[in-house]
Backbone and ligand atoms as CSV (ligand in chain L), in Angstrom:
chain,resi,resn,atom,element,x,y,z
A,1,MET,N,N,-14.926,9.726,9.737
A,1,MET,CA,C,-13.859,8.720,9.568
A,1,MET,C,C,-12.552,9.352,10.117
A,2,SER,N,N,-11.830,8.712,10.976
A,2,SER,CA,C,-10.623,9.110,11.491
A,2,SER,C,C,-9.499,9.123,10.453
A,3,THR,N,N,-8.471,9.906,10.595
A,3,THR,CA,C,-7.435,10.030,9.718
A,3,THR,C,C,-6.936,8.428,9.384
A,4,LEU,N,N,-6.714,7.910,10.393
A,4,LEU,CA,C,-6.227,6.474,10.273
A,4,LEU,C,C,-7.220,5.661,9.244
A,5,GLU,N,N,-8.447,5.881,9.631
A,5,GLU,CA,C,-9.541,5.049,8.678
A,5,GLU,C,C,-9.478,5.612,7.209
A,6,ALA,N,N,-9.259,6.880,7.032
A,6,ALA,CA,C,-9.208,7.471,5.815
A,6,ALA,C,C,-8.000,6.838,5.122
A,7,TYR,N,N,-6.760,6.726,5.905
A,7,TYR,CA,C,-5.579,6.173,5.212
A,7,TYR,C,C,-5.791,4.708,4.871
A,8,ARG,N,N,-6.386,3.939,5.786
A,8,ARG,CA,C,-6.561,2.520,5.265
A,8,ARG,C,C,-7.545,2.459,4.073
A,9,HIS,N,N,-8.524,3.452,4.095
A,9,HIS,CA,C,-9.467,3.429,3.032
A,9,HIS,C,C,-8.897,3.666,1.682
A,10,GLU,N,N,-7.921,4.700,1.715
A,10,GLU,CA,C,-7.192,5.140,0.569
A,10,GLU,C,C,-6.489,4.032,0.025
A,11,ALA,N,N,-5.705,3.241,0.984
A,11,ALA,CA,C,-4.888,2.103,0.547
A,11,ALA,C,C,-5.662,0.889,-0.093
A,12,ALA,N,N,-6.819,0.805,0.475
A,12,ALA,CA,C,-7.832,-0.397,0.117
A,12,ALA,C,C,-8.284,0.022,-1.410
A,13,GLU,N,N,-8.670,1.376,-1.498
A,13,GLU,CA,C,-9.208,1.793,-2.755
A,13,GLU,C,C,-7.990,1.475,-3.922
A,14,ARG,N,N,-6.864,2.049,-3.609
A,14,ARG,CA,C,-5.736,2.123,-4.456
A,14,ARG,C,C,-5.510,0.385,-4.749
A,15,LEU,N,N,-5.427,-0.382,-3.900
A,15,LEU,CA,C,-5.369,-1.826,-4.127
A,15,LEU,C,C,-6.300,-2.394,-4.991
A,16,ALA,N,N,-7.508,-1.903,-4.842
A,16,ALA,CA,C,-8.612,-2.474,-5.702
A,16,ALA,C,C,-8.376,-1.970,-7.336
A,17,ARG,N,N,-7.837,-0.661,-7.287
A,17,ARG,CA,C,-7.684,-0.166,-8.584
A,17,ARG,C,C,-6.417,-0.883,-9.319
A,18,ILE,N,N,-5.497,-1.063,-8.576
A,18,ILE,CA,C,-4.313,-1.912,-8.982
A,18,ILE,C,C,-4.704,-3.253,-9.481
A,19,ASP,N,N,-5.510,-3.910,-8.515
A,19,ASP,CA,C,-5.952,-5.208,-8.814
A,19,ASP,C,C,-6.762,-5.364,-10.183
A,20,ALA,N,N,-7.509,-4.263,-10.402
A,20,ALA,CA,C,-8.458,-4.258,-11.620
A,20,ALA,C,C,-7.469,-4.013,-12.824
A,21,ASP,N,N,-6.511,-3.232,-12.530
A,21,ASP,CA,C,-5.458,-2.900,-13.789
A,21,ASP,C,C,-4.653,-4.236,-13.997
A,22,LEU,N,N,-4.194,-4.972,-13.057
A,22,LEU,CA,C,-3.424,-6.195,-13.245
A,22,LEU,C,C,-4.346,-7.307,-13.970
A,23,ALA,N,N,-5.580,-7.344,-13.646
A,23,ALA,CA,C,-6.505,-8.328,-14.207
A,23,ALA,C,C,-6.598,-7.996,-15.850
A,24,ALA,N,N,-6.775,-6.620,-15.923
A,24,ALA,CA,C,-6.651,-6.108,-17.374
A,24,ALA,C,C,-5.629,-6.564,-18.186
A,25,LEU,N,N,-4.392,-6.325,-17.493
A,25,LEU,CA,C,-3.068,-6.560,-18.046
A,25,LEU,C,C,-3.010,-8.294,-18.309
A,26,ARG,N,N,-3.590,-9.048,-17.218
A,26,ARG,CA,C,-3.427,-10.414,-17.599
A,26,ARG,C,C,-4.272,-10.798,-18.732
A,27,ALA,N,N,-5.299,-10.179,-18.943
A,27,ALA,CA,C,-6.116,-10.566,-19.988
A,27,ALA,C,C,-5.456,-10.143,-21.393
A,28,ALA,N,N,-4.804,-8.954,-21.436
A,28,ALA,CA,C,-4.191,-8.354,-22.630
A,28,ALA,C,C,-3.042,-9.465,-22.909
A,29,ARG,N,N,-2.289,-9.808,-21.673
A,29,ARG,CA,C,-1.223,-10.807,-22.085
A,29,ARG,C,C,-1.538,-12.075,-22.639
A,30,ALA,N,N,-2.606,-12.526,-22.070
A,30,ALA,CA,C,-3.163,-13.896,-22.645
A,30,ALA,C,C,-3.413,-13.831,-24.185
A,31,VAL,N,N,-3.854,-12.528,-24.620
A,31,VAL,CA,C,-4.047,-12.225,-26.111
A,31,VAL,C,C,-2.812,-12.284,-26.809
A,32,ASP,N,N,-1.810,-11.492,-26.005
A,32,ASP,CA,C,-0.440,-11.185,-26.653
A,32,ASP,C,C,0.197,-12.572,-26.777
A,33,ASN,N,N,0.394,-13.448,-25.962
A,33,ASN,CA,C,0.937,-14.554,-25.803
A,33,ASN,C,C,0.648,-15.545,-27.161
A,34,ALA,N,N,-0.717,-15.538,-27.573
A,34,ALA,CA,C,-1.088,-16.215,-28.527
A,34,ALA,C,C,-0.406,-15.702,-29.852
A,35,ASP,N,N,0.042,-14.433,-29.742
A,35,ASP,CA,C,0.569,-13.657,-30.875
A,35,ASP,C,C,2.032,-14.078,-31.072
A,36,ASP,N,N,2.917,-13.383,-31.812
A,36,ASP,CA,C,4.382,-13.599,-31.899
A,36,ASP,C,C,4.935,-13.125,-30.480
A,37,GLU,N,N,5.952,-13.980,-29.875
A,37,GLU,CA,C,6.553,-13.644,-28.647
A,37,GLU,C,C,7.543,-12.368,-28.682
A,38,HIS,N,N,7.907,-12.165,-29.905
A,38,HIS,CA,C,8.873,-10.790,-30.182
A,38,HIS,C,C,8.142,-9.788,-30.357
A,39,ASP,N,N,6.817,-9.705,-30.146
A,39,ASP,CA,C,6.105,-8.559,-30.407
A,39,ASP,C,C,6.669,-7.466,-29.342
A,40,PRO,N,N,6.969,-6.340,-29.987
A,40,PRO,CA,C,7.321,-5.324,-28.934
A,40,PRO,C,C,6.384,-4.900,-27.796
A,41,GLU,N,N,5.231,-5.155,-28.321
A,41,GLU,CA,C,4.067,-4.772,-27.249
A,41,GLU,C,C,4.205,-5.667,-26.035
A,42,GLY,N,N,4.840,-6.923,-26.082
A,42,GLY,CA,C,4.970,-7.975,-25.064
A,42,GLY,C,C,5.815,-7.295,-23.948
A,43,SER,N,N,6.943,-6.589,-24.370
A,43,SER,CA,C,7.853,-6.131,-23.241
A,43,SER,C,C,7.335,-4.855,-22.552
A,44,THR,N,N,6.360,-4.106,-23.285
A,44,THR,CA,C,5.575,-3.012,-22.600
A,44,THR,C,C,4.677,-3.640,-21.566
A,45,LEU,N,N,4.081,-4.787,-21.933
A,45,LEU,CA,C,3.258,-5.429,-20.826
A,45,LEU,C,C,3.948,-5.807,-19.806
A,46,ALA,N,N,5.306,-6.438,-20.034
A,46,ALA,CA,C,6.067,-7.008,-18.992
A,46,ALA,C,C,6.351,-5.891,-17.934
A,47,SER,N,N,6.951,-4.688,-18.601
A,47,SER,CA,C,7.172,-3.488,-17.700
A,47,SER,C,C,6.131,-2.943,-16.944
A,48,ASP,N,N,4.718,-2.780,-17.636
A,48,ASP,CA,C,3.684,-2.386,-16.817
A,48,ASP,C,C,3.346,-3.324,-15.671
A,49,TRP,N,N,3.527,-4.649,-15.992
A,49,TRP,CA,C,3.352,-5.711,-14.832
A,49,TRP,C,C,4.152,-5.548,-13.804
A,50,SER,N,N,5.446,-5.168,-14.033
A,50,SER,CA,C,6.390,-5.210,-12.791
A,50,SER,C,C,6.187,-3.826,-12.197
A,51,GLN,N,N,5.873,-2.958,-12.842
A,51,GLN,CA,C,5.521,-1.559,-12.308
A,51,GLN,C,C,4.250,-1.724,-11.343
A,52,LEU,N,N,3.132,-2.329,-11.802
A,52,LEU,CA,C,2.025,-2.360,-11.014
A,52,LEU,C,C,2.264,-3.420,-9.785
A,53,SER,N,N,3.063,-4.328,-10.091
A,53,SER,CA,C,3.356,-5.447,-8.854
A,53,SER,C,C,3.907,-4.691,-7.866
A,54,GLY,N,N,4.758,-3.743,-8.246
A,54,GLY,CA,C,5.477,-2.856,-7.235
A,54,GLY,C,C,4.644,-2.100,-6.395
A,55,LEU,N,N,3.632,-1.480,-7.260
A,55,LEU,CA,C,2.607,-0.421,-6.496
A,55,LEU,C,C,1.603,-1.365,-5.750
A,56,ARG,N,N,1.459,-2.564,-6.146
A,56,ARG,CA,C,0.497,-3.408,-5.348
A,56,ARG,C,C,1.078,-3.713,-3.901
A,57,ALA,N,N,2.438,-4.113,-4.251
A,57,ALA,CA,C,3.044,-4.298,-2.910
A,57,ALA,C,C,3.186,-3.146,-2.008
A,58,GLU,N,N,3.256,-1.952,-2.427
A,58,GLU,CA,C,3.238,-0.796,-1.674
A,58,GLU,C,C,1.861,-0.460,-1.075
A,59,ALA,N,N,0.627,-0.555,-1.821
A,59,ALA,CA,C,-0.593,-0.477,-1.310
A,59,ALA,C,C,-0.825,-1.554,-0.176
A,60,LEU,N,N,-0.391,-2.756,-0.496
A,60,LEU,CA,C,-0.673,-3.682,0.524
A,60,LEU,C,C,-0.048,-3.627,1.791
A,61,ALA,N,N,1.206,-3.098,1.820
A,61,ALA,CA,C,2.113,-2.753,3.044
A,61,ALA,C,C,1.339,-1.595,3.663
A,62,GLN,N,N,0.724,-0.640,2.984
A,62,GLN,CA,C,0.104,0.397,3.601
A,62,GLN,C,C,-1.258,-0.032,4.287
A,63,LEU,N,N,-1.833,-1.080,3.750
A,63,LEU,CA,C,-3.012,-1.484,4.393
A,63,LEU,C,C,-2.726,-2.325,5.479
A,64,ARG,N,N,-1.791,-3.085,5.656
A,64,ARG,CA,C,-1.318,-3.918,6.733
A,64,ARG,C,C,-0.773,-2.878,7.927
A,65,GLU,N,N,-0.192,-1.845,7.314
A,65,GLU,CA,C,0.325,-0.869,8.334
A,65,GLU,C,C,-0.687,-0.122,8.993
A,66,ALA,N,N,-2.026,0.057,8.260
A,66,ALA,CA,C,-3.077,0.781,8.781
A,66,ALA,C,C,-3.842,-0.152,9.661
A,67,ASP,N,N,-3.888,-1.724,9.262
A,67,ASP,CA,C,-4.568,-2.560,10.019
A,67,ASP,C,C,-3.785,-2.579,11.507
A,68,ASP,N,N,-2.539,-2.682,11.413
A,68,ASP,CA,C,-1.658,-2.865,12.668
A,68,ASP,C,C,-2.022,-1.697,13.544
A,69,ALA,N,N,-1.996,-0.449,12.951
A,69,ALA,CA,C,-2.365,0.619,13.599
A,69,ALA,C,C,-3.758,0.647,14.446
A,70,LEU,N,N,-4.764,0.305,13.461
A,70,LEU,CA,C,-6.015,0.130,14.134
A,70,LEU,C,C,-6.140,-0.908,15.302
A,71,GLU,N,N,-5.322,-1.927,15.241
A,71,GLU,CA,C,-5.182,-2.774,16.429
A,71,GLU,C,C,-4.722,-2.114,17.511
A,72,ARG,N,N,-3.702,-1.266,17.283
A,72,ARG,CA,C,-3.057,-0.449,18.350
A,72,ARG,C,C,-4.152,0.459,18.972
A,73,VAL,N,N,-5.065,1.012,18.167
A,73,VAL,CA,C,-5.961,1.973,18.636
A,73,VAL,C,C,-6.913,1.173,19.488
A,74,ALA,N,N,-7.269,-0.106,19.200
A,74,ALA,CA,C,-8.225,-1.167,19.861
A,74,ALA,C,C,-7.543,-1.403,21.298
A,75,ALA,N,N,-6.188,-1.456,21.256
A,75,ALA,CA,C,-5.483,-2.086,22.408
A,75,ALA,C,C,-5.212,-0.685,23.396
A,76,GLY,N,N,-5.306,0.412,22.604
A,76,GLY,CA,C,-5.118,1.621,23.528
A,76,GLY,C,C,-3.582,2.030,23.518
A,77,THR,N,N,-2.840,1.527,22.659
A,77,THR,CA,C,-1.382,1.800,22.574
A,77,THR,C,C,-1.060,2.758,21.365
A,78,TYR,N,N,-2.264,3.144,20.696
A,78,TYR,CA,C,-1.849,3.809,19.430
A,78,TYR,C,C,-1.426,5.150,19.803
A,79,GLY,N,N,-0.214,5.886,19.055
A,79,GLY,CA,C,0.307,6.940,19.280
A,79,GLY,C,C,1.350,6.996,20.213
A,80,THR,N,N,1.762,5.813,20.692
A,80,THR,CA,C,2.857,5.814,21.594
A,80,THR,C,C,4.053,5.084,20.582
A,81,CYS,N,N,5.141,5.677,20.886
A,81,CYS,CA,C,6.297,5.324,20.171
A,81,CYS,C,C,6.665,3.738,20.721
A,82,THR,N,N,6.948,2.856,19.841
A,82,THR,CA,C,7.181,1.413,20.020
A,82,THR,C,C,8.598,1.246,20.453
A,83,ARG,N,N,9.367,2.153,20.340
A,83,ARG,CA,C,10.734,2.021,20.658
A,83,ARG,C,C,10.894,2.671,22.290
A,84,CYS,N,N,10.639,4.068,22.319
A,84,CYS,CA,C,10.946,4.690,23.615
A,84,CYS,C,C,9.715,4.735,24.453
A,85,GLY,N,N,8.486,4.378,23.924
A,85,GLY,CA,C,7.258,4.383,24.788
A,85,GLY,C,C,6.723,6.058,24.863
A,86,ARG,N,N,7.321,6.987,24.372
A,86,ARG,CA,C,6.821,8.402,24.452
A,86,ARG,C,C,5.774,8.601,23.498
A,87,GLN,N,N,4.939,9.612,23.717
A,87,GLN,CA,C,3.939,9.992,22.806
A,87,GLN,C,C,4.521,10.235,21.468
A,88,ILE,N,N,3.973,9.992,20.330
A,88,ILE,CA,C,4.220,10.398,19.148
A,88,ILE,C,C,3.357,11.673,18.781
A,89,PRO,N,N,4.201,12.697,18.510
A,89,PRO,CA,C,3.535,13.962,18.212
A,89,PRO,C,C,2.283,14.099,17.259
A,90,ALA,N,N,1.283,14.717,17.645
A,90,ALA,CA,C,0.152,14.621,16.606
A,90,ALA,C,C,0.308,15.151,15.221
A,91,ALA,N,N,1.282,16.095,15.162
A,91,ALA,CA,C,1.658,16.489,13.846
A,91,ALA,C,C,2.388,15.321,12.993
A,92,ARG,N,N,3.017,14.494,13.522
A,92,ARG,CA,C,3.684,13.336,12.903
A,92,ARG,C,C,2.571,12.383,12.393
A,93,LEU,N,N,1.677,12.134,13.369
A,93,LEU,CA,C,0.547,11.092,13.219
A,93,LEU,C,C,-0.397,11.693,11.851
A,94,ALA,N,N,-0.453,12.890,11.950
A,94,ALA,CA,C,-1.308,13.637,10.938
A,94,ALA,C,C,-0.852,13.354,9.473
A,95,VAL,N,N,0.574,13.251,9.362
A,95,VAL,CA,C,1.266,13.093,8.279
A,95,VAL,C,C,1.279,11.348,7.905
A,96,ARG,N,N,1.863,10.912,9.062
A,96,ARG,CA,C,1.963,9.353,8.785
A,96,ARG,C,C,1.096,8.833,9.815
A,97,PRO,N,N,-0.289,8.373,9.697
A,97,PRO,CA,C,-1.175,7.945,10.726
A,97,PRO,C,C,-0.839,6.650,11.256
A,98,ALA,N,N,0.004,5.860,10.311
A,98,ALA,CA,C,0.330,4.419,10.934
A,98,ALA,C,C,1.712,4.461,11.400
A,99,ALA,N,N,2.284,5.591,11.818
A,99,ALA,CA,C,3.645,5.538,12.331
A,99,ALA,C,C,3.669,4.811,13.686
A,100,THR,N,N,4.816,4.095,13.835
A,100,THR,CA,C,4.846,3.207,15.117
A,100,THR,C,C,5.804,3.911,15.970
A,101,THR,N,N,6.765,4.927,15.583
A,101,THR,CA,C,7.850,5.389,16.281
A,101,THR,C,C,7.760,6.930,16.264
A,102,CYS,N,N,8.388,7.625,17.301
A,102,CYS,CA,C,8.375,9.108,17.300
A,102,CYS,C,C,9.596,9.474,16.324
A,103,VAL,N,N,9.697,10.703,16.191
A,103,VAL,CA,C,10.633,11.331,15.123
A,103,VAL,C,C,12.190,10.953,15.581
A,104,GLY,N,N,12.293,10.947,16.932
A,104,GLY,CA,C,13.647,10.643,17.282
A,104,GLY,C,C,14.068,9.146,17.183
A,105,CYS,N,N,13.102,8.293,17.141
A,105,CYS,CA,C,13.417,6.849,16.996
A,105,CYS,C,C,13.173,6.284,15.701
A,106,VAL,N,N,13.078,7.070,14.621
A,106,VAL,CA,C,13.022,6.816,13.206
A,106,VAL,C,C,14.298,6.151,12.804
L,1,ZN,ZN,ZN,10.598,7.118,20.374
């Protein structure tokens, strides 16, 4: 598995975990709503929900980033800065496999 594929795989797994957590939270909420609306537990659920939603958006963004990068691999443009057209250093791609720009163009 390439670094990029591993990067994509990690994002996909994270997304699946978050989706499972959100599903569990949704179920807990359904039970909670039947209860008193002013239950302090309700606000905890709401804050968990907004935190998980944020994490989900991040995982999804990483997944899309990885997919875009894989398309660039297929097109033969992977590793080339989209701004200046120079080669993105391998060290940078090792840290950010889906990077689209070189360090100078960030
Ligand atoms: Zn550049």
